[in-house]
Structures are given as C-alpha cells and as structure tokens.
N, C-alpha and C positions, 0 to 999 in steps of 0.2 A: 283673512290672510293679508300679509303685507309683503311687498317686494322691496328689498334693500337696494338703495342707489349704489352706483359704482364706486363707492369707497372700497368695497370688496365685492367681487363678482359672485354673490350668493343670493339666495332668496330665502326668507324665513316664513314659515307657515305659522300664523297666529292661531294655534289649534291646540286642543288639550293634549294631543299625543306628541307634542314637541319634546325634544330631549333637553336636559338642563344645559348641555353644552351649547345648543342653539340659542337658548334663552340668554346665556352668558354672552354669546357673540352679539346678539341684538342689543343688549345693554351696553356693551363695549362700543359698538358702532354709534349708539346714541350719544355717548360721551364724546367720541371723536368728532361727530358732526357738530355738536354744540361748541367744541373748542375751535372749530374752523369757521364759526360764524363771523361775519363782517363786523358786527357790533352787537351789543346786548339786545336780545329779542324784546325786552321790556321798554325799549325806546318808544317815543310817541309816534306811532303810526308807521305803515310800510313805506319804504323808499321805492316807488315804482320806477323801473328803468326808463331813462329818457329814450324816446323813439320806439319803445316796445309796441308791437301790434296789439290793438284792442279790438274787441268784438262786442256786439250788442250794446254799444254806446255811440253817441254822436261825436264824442271827443274823449281823450284819455282822462281817467279819473286822477285826482290828486289827493294828497293827505288832507287837504282842506275840505274836500267833498265828504270825507269820512268822519270829520270831527262832529261829535255829538251823536254818532250812530253806533249801534252794535254791528260788528262786521265779522263774518265767517269767511276766512280764506281757505279755499279748497285746493290743495296742492295735488295735482294729478298729472298723468301722462297719457296721451291718446293711445288706445289699444290695450291698456292695462285692465284686465277683467275685474280686478278688485275695485278699481276706480269706477268702472261702469256699474258695479253692484251698488255703489253708494248713491247713485243719481236719484233713484226714487225717494230715498230718505231726504236728500237735499231738497227735492221738490216739495215734499210734505212740510218741511220747515218753512220754506218760502210761503206756502199757502197759509200756514197757521199764523205766522208772525207778520206777514205782509211788509209794510214799510218800516217796521220796527227792527228788522234784521236784513242787512244787506249781504248777500252772498256774492263773493268774487272768486271765480275760478282762476287758478294760477297754473297755466300750462308749463310744467317743469319737464322738458322733453328728455326722455331716455334716448330715443332714436333721433338721428340727424333729421330724418324726414318730418319729424313732429314739430320742427321749428318753423316750417313753412306755413304761410297764410292759408293756402288751399287745404292743407291737411287738417288744421283745426277748424276751418270753416265747415268741412264735411262732417267732422265729429259733432259740432254744434247742431247741424241740421239733422243728423242721424238720430240724436237723442233729444231733439226739440228743447235745447237749453235756451232760456231767455234771460239769464242773469249775466252781468259783465264778466268777460274772460280776458285775461292778459297773458301773452306769451313771454315768459322770462327766459330768453335764449341762453343767457350766461349764468342762470341759476342764482342770481343775486338775492332774490327774496328767499329762496330755499336756504341759502347760507345765513341770511339775516335772522331767520327764525329757527335755525338749528334743525331743519327738517332732514331726515335721513331715509325716509321710506315713502312709497306711494301706496295708498293715499294717506295724506295727513291733513287734518283740519286744525286751524288756529283761530280761536275766538278772541276778538279784540273788543275792549270796552270803548265807551264814548270818548275816552281820553287817548285812545290809540294804543294803550298798553295791553299786553297779553293777559287774558283771564285764564285760559286753559288751552291745552293741546290734546288732540285725539288722533291716535295712530291706528290705521287699518280700517277695514270695513266693519259693519255691525255696531257702529257708534251712535246711531240715531237717538236712542233713548238717553244716552249720556249727554249728547250735545243739547238735546231739547231741555233737559233738566238744568244744564248750565245757563242756557239762554233765558229760561224763566227766572232763574235766580238773579242773573245780571240785569234783566229788565226791571225787576222789582227794586233792586238797589239803585239803579239809575233814575228811576221815577222818584224814589224817596229823596235822593240828594239833588235832583233837578238837573242832572248832567245830560239827560237824553234830549236831543233836539233833532227831529226829523222833518222840520218845516221846509228846509231848503230842498228844492227839487233837484233830481239827479238827471244827467243827460242819457237816460236809458233809451235805447233804440234797437230792439231785437231784430235779428236778421230776418228778412222776409222768406217765407217758404217758397221755393221755386215752383212755378206752375208747370211741372214736367210730368209726362206720363209715368215715369219711374222715379222714385226718390230713394237714393242710397241703396240700390239693389245689392243684396249680399251674396247669394249663391244661385247656381243654375244646375239643372239636371235635364237629361235628354233621354227619351226612349224612341221607339219606332214611330210614334204618332205625335208626341208633344215635346215642346221645350217649356220647361217650368222655371219660373223665376220667383225668388223671394223678394218681393218689393218691400224691403225692410222698413224704410221710412214711412211708407203708407200702410204698414201693418196688414199686408194682404199677400196672397199668392196669385200669380198670373200664369195661365196656361195659354201658350201660343201653338199654332201648328208649325211645322218645320220651315214654312215660308215666312213666318213672322206675323201672321194674322191672329188676332185675339180669338180664342175659343171660349174661355171662361175666366172670369175674375172671381176668386174665392176670398171672401172677407169684405166687411162693410167699411173698412178703413179706420175704424175706431179701435183704440187699444183695448183689448178685453180677451176673455177666454170662453166665449160662448160657442157651444156646439150647435149643429143643425144645418139647414139649407145654406147653400153657398152665399146668397145675398145677405143673410142675417148673421152668419158666423163672424167671429172676430179672433184676431191674433195680436201678439205684442212683440214687435221687432223680430219676426221670424228669420231664420238663417238656413240651416242645412236642409237639403231635399234628397229624396231617394225614391225611385219608382219600384213598385212591385208589379205583378201581372195586371192587377185590377185596381191599384191604389197608388197614391203618392203620399209618402211619409214626410212630415215637416218637423224640424227642430224649432219649436215655438219658444225661442230663447228667453224673451222677457217674461213669459208665463211659467218657465221651468216645466214645460210639458213636451211630450211627443204627440203630434196629432196625425190623423189619417184622413185623407181625402178620397172618397170613393169615386173612381173615374167613370162610373156609369151614371150616378146621380149627382156627383160633386158635393154631396153632403159631407160634413166634417164630424169626426168623433175623436175623443181623447183616448189614447191607448197606453200612455205611460206618464207617470208623475202625479203627485197629489197637489201641485201648485206651490209647494214650499221650496225655498232654496236653502240648502244645508250642506255643510262640509262633513267629510269623514264617514260616509255610508259604506258599510262593509257587508259582504254576503249577498245572497240572491233573494229577491223579494217579489211579491206579486206586483205587477207593473204599475197598477194604479194606486198602490199604497205607499210609495217611496218618494221622498223629496229628491229633486235633481239639482244640478248646479251649473247653470248656463250651458245646456246642450247646444253645440254649435255646428258640427258637421255630421253627416250621415252617409252610410254605405251599406247597401243590402247585399248579403251573400247567401243565396239560397233562402232558407227559412229564418235567417238571423239578420237582425238589423244592428249594425255597429254604430256607436255614438261617440263622437269626440266631445268629451265633457270638459269644456274649457275651464270652468270654475274649479274643478277638482283635479285638473292636470292628469286626467285619466282617459282610458278608452273603456266604454261600457258595451254591453251586449244585451239586446232584447230578443228573446226567443219568441218568434211570431206564432209558434204553435202552442206553447204552454203559457205565454204571457207572463214570463218571469224575466227579471232584469237585474243587472248588477255589474260591478266593475270587473274587467278581465285583464287589464294591463295598467300598470302605474300604481305606485305606492301612495300617491296623494301628495307627496312632497314635490315642490317645484324644482326642476333641475334637468340634467341631461345625462343621467346615469343609464348605462346599458345593462343587460343581463336578463335573468328570469323575470317574467312579467310582473310578478308581485313585488319585486325589489326595484325594478326600473323606475325612472322618474321622467316625467314629461313637463312641458312648460306651456300651459294654456293651449292644449291640443284643440285645433280648430278646423282641420280639413282632412278628409280621408279619400283614399283610392285603393283599388284592389286589383291584383293580378297574380296568378300562379302560386296561390297559397300564402301570399304576403299581403298584409294590410299596411299601407303606407300612411303616415301621419304627418301633417303639417303642424309644426310646433313653433308658433310665432315668437314667443318671448325668449326663446333660445335661437331664433332665426335658423331653425333646423328642419331637416326631413328625417324621419325615423321609420323603421320597418319592424313590424311585428310578424314573426313567423308563426302562423296560426297552428301548425301541427304540434309544436312544442312550446308555444307562447314564450318565445325568446325575443328580446328587443335589441336592436342595434341601430346605431346612428349612421346615416349615409352622408349627410351634410350638416355641419354645425359643430361648434366647439364649446360654447358657453353662453351664459345669459347676457353677457356684455360683449360678445364677439359678433359683429355684424358689419355689413358693407355690401359692395357689389364687386365680386371677383369671380372670374371664370377659371376653368382649368380642372385639375383633378378634384374629385368630390371631397377628398380629405382636407383640402386647403381652400375650397371655394367658400364664398360668403354670400349670404342672403340678408334681407332686412325685413323682419316681421312678416314672413310668408304665411298666408292664410288658406290657400286652396291648392288642390292637387287633381290631376287627371292622368290616366294611363292610356297610351296608344302606341302601337307599333314598336315596342321595345324601349320606349322612353317615358319618363315621368315628366309631365308638364306642371310647372309651379307658378301659382299666382304669387309673385314676389311683391307683396302688397306695398310696403313702404319704399321699395325701389321703383314703383310705378312701372313694373316690367313683368314680362312672362319669361321664365327661364326654362331650360330643358336639361334634364339629367339622363344621359344615355346609360341605361342600366347594364349594358354589356361592357362598355369601356370605362364606366364610372367617371365620366367627364361632364362638366357643367358648361353650358353655353347660354348666351342671351338670345332669345328668339325675337322679342319685341320690346320696345321702350315707348315712352311718351304717353303712357296711360295715367290714370288718376286713382291710385290705391285700389287696384282690382282685388276683389274679395273672393271670387269663386270662378270656376271654369269647368267646362265639360266638353267631351268630344262630340262634334256635330256631324262630321263627315270623315272620309278616309284621310284627308289632309287639312281638316278645318276644326278649329276650336271655337267655342262660343264663350265669351268672358263677360262677367258682371263687372263693368268698369265703374266701381262704386261711387267715387266722388264726382264723376262726370254724369251721373244719373242716366246711364245708357248701357246698352249691350253692344259689344263689338265682336266681329269675327276675325280670327287670326289664322293666316295660312301657315301651316307648320313647315312648308318648304321655304317660302320666301320671307316669312315673318311679317308680311303685309297686314296692316290693321285697317279694317273698314267698319263703319257703323252698320250694325245689324238692323235692317229696317223693321219697324214694328208698326202695325196698322190697327186702328180701331180701339186704342187704349187711351183713357182719360184719367187724370188724377181723381181721387174720391172727392165728394162734395165738400167735406170739411176742410180741404186744402184749397 
C-alpha cells in the first residue's frame, strides 16, 4: 500500500482490488509531482538541505561522501505503517550488501510533529535503525526526486544519478535485483569506490528500564505494559512493583516459559479472566500469556503479513497485517489491524478470526461496516455497545455500533486535516492519535503527535485538552476513579494523569532492568 502526499488528500491502496479510477489518479499525481520537481531527478546527487537535522552520523553527509557509492534513499514519514513495513527489508539489504550499499532515510514529514528532533529520535530507537537519517522539513529532496507517496525508494548510482525508483511496500525483491545489477555494472566500469570512510555514528540505546513503551492495560491485579523497544511484556502490581517480565528481550516468536519466550515490537494488550492477550505487531501474531504460569502461546496468525484477507478463518491459519490495538468484550477479542485499516474479531470460544469493520481502503468513510473505511486503526476502547477506534492517519476517533455494525466519525475530517483544536467534536482537531480509554462518560485520547492527552465528553460532544508536555504517548488505560496511566513512549516512561486537574506525574516502577542485550 502507498499513501499519497498532500497534493490531493487521498490515499491509494496498492492492491489488486483497486479500481481503474484510483490507478488513473495515482498516475496523474505521479506526473504532477514530477512536474513540481525543483530540478531533474537525474542530476548528480542529492542536494541535502543546509542545516537539516541528521541522525546516526557524526556530521551531515554531503554529495561528495556519496560519490562512488551505490545509495538507496528511503523516503518515509514517522507513523506511516507502510513505511514501517519496509524496515525489515531495508535491514536485510544492509546486511547483504554491507558497505557496497549506503541506505539513507529521508524523513519527509506528513505531520508537523514529525519535523522535530525528538520525534525522529524516538522512531529510530523504536525500530533500531542504524543507517543515516536526515529530516527534510521543507520536502526539498522529495521534490528534487519527484516523490509523491510514502514510502518511496530511489536508487542512485556511483555517479549520483537515478537508476530506479520503487513506490510502496513489498519492493524488497525488486530493489535487491536492481542493486545486484548496478553493482555488477559499477565493478565492470570501475566507478564503484567505497574506500572512503563515512562518519557513521548510530544513536546509543538508552539504558532505561522501559524502551519506547507502546500500550498499557489494567485489571484488578496487574498493570501490563508492552515494552516495545525491548521486545517484551512487563507485569507490575498496581503500586508499580515488577511482578513478572515475559520475554527474553530478543526479537522472535518463540512460545513457552516467560523467560525463554520472545516477541517482536509488541503493542496492544487486553486482559481476560486468566490471561493477557498481546498484539505481537512485528511478528504478525496474537499471543496469550497465561496469568497463572506466565507461559506464552500463539492464538492467532500464521506469521505472514498480507493484505486483503476476507472471510472468517481458523485463527492460526490466517496472515495478519500489523495488529496494533486490542479490546476484549466477553468472549470476543477485537483487534485494530493497522496495516489493513480494519477492525478484526477473534472469537475466543471457536478460535475463528476475520475482519468485521472496514473495507480495507484507507480513508474516513462512515456507514455500514463493510463499506466504511479507516486509516491505520491503532487503538480501541469499549462502552455501552460501542467500540471506539483511534484512527491516526486521519487524526480521527471513530465509533462502531456493534449491534448493527455501523461506523460513524466522532472527531476527524480527512487524511490531511490535523492540528490541536478544542471545542465541538465536529470541528476539533487531533494529530495522529493512537490510543483510547473510556471512563465516567468521557473518552480519553492519547493524542500522540500533539504530545497530549485529550478528552471527548460523549454527552456534550466537546473536546478539551487534559494534559500536555508528554512525548508521543502511544497508549493509556484507566488506573483509578480519577487516574489514567499513560505509556509516554518517546520519554521511555509511564506517567499517571489526574483526570480532574490534568496533573502529570511519573508513575514509579521498581525492580525493572533493561534486558542484557541492551
């Protein structure tokens, strides 16, 4: 899938079921983007913006650093699920080609918050990126190379000229083939020169108990946290003392005892009477932690990531697409399937799973669940027959009426309508919200890219700001009658927020250490 940049406020699904009209629009946008380029994309090398923030290097790179090298420019925007999906393939290319291929991430920010140093720093740490990254605030490189969608890869030859361009995810095999061909040609004509060292300096991993925590969940006994950057789940008691760490810290998909099991960038959490369910996002699985033994089993997903699944399937036989948020309602586990822009349901009795809301197209269309569209659904909350959905790419909050499976929008207007505005829900603005929690007639929102917690009064349909000054909070849960617990993701901490005063305090955790590999 590909998301079109704000030349027009639409998103295009690179998918076999696309209509010819959408394909025509994508082609038209490509032409428009190319016409808007600052200069021909085949000029000798990228013009890196002066003063742009760089990461994973000791000094900014220059066109001279790139001369004689094969370079892959990765145009992305933080938070884009399609960009996240490409990261494992990019890492494979780096491992295979080593110094013969230089990958440079080009942060081309969709959201204002994605321009900040702290925002991209957190993204780099969350996904353990070690290649150079530059933030192109004014989108100059984007225009130079005629880019029009996230993600896009541009392969440059040793002379700095464009060899090929790859749009959307699922391009690993095509990029690899092009790199092999380009390397062979460069070696034949003697243009490859990688002898000059580069000022590479990957960001150090913080020695913090939590690393990029994503989601939280609370029951009568435990506070559970997805310690996303450490690939593990941590269970605290309600006073903040560690009860059990589940996962060895290494990225993997191993079931078994708590100390030997493994996860990959886990996110959503949901308690059952005797279990904790985990959206094991990087593994494309749903896992179950037995709260008596703390052993882990896999209950849904076959480990593959795939688009366009339809129908109801045996839970262990179906590919998933970045499960991100979870909410248990009785014997049913609802899943915010971010990669497919849908809401799925796992029947815990029959172990059958499939989509229940969302057509799979990225958008913000209301109506019957099968025709409605979501935009990277990432957080869930439930009350009174309604399943609430945090929809970050449209900066929206949606509601699914479970009785008749009808979808309507509470906050949000479009894929490129975002900001921080209070007032009537119909005109309020969020910025890439990722988490929800219900309490006392209000919906509390982790307004992630606004670094804030917002409140939607469901009776008056009014939005207010409860707390600011956070660092891209990703998830939240109700801890007490007037207290929320929040995963303050980029600050690598948990905080408590008083729902009366909005006061934010660090939630004390005791007895937790980072895993040995960090």
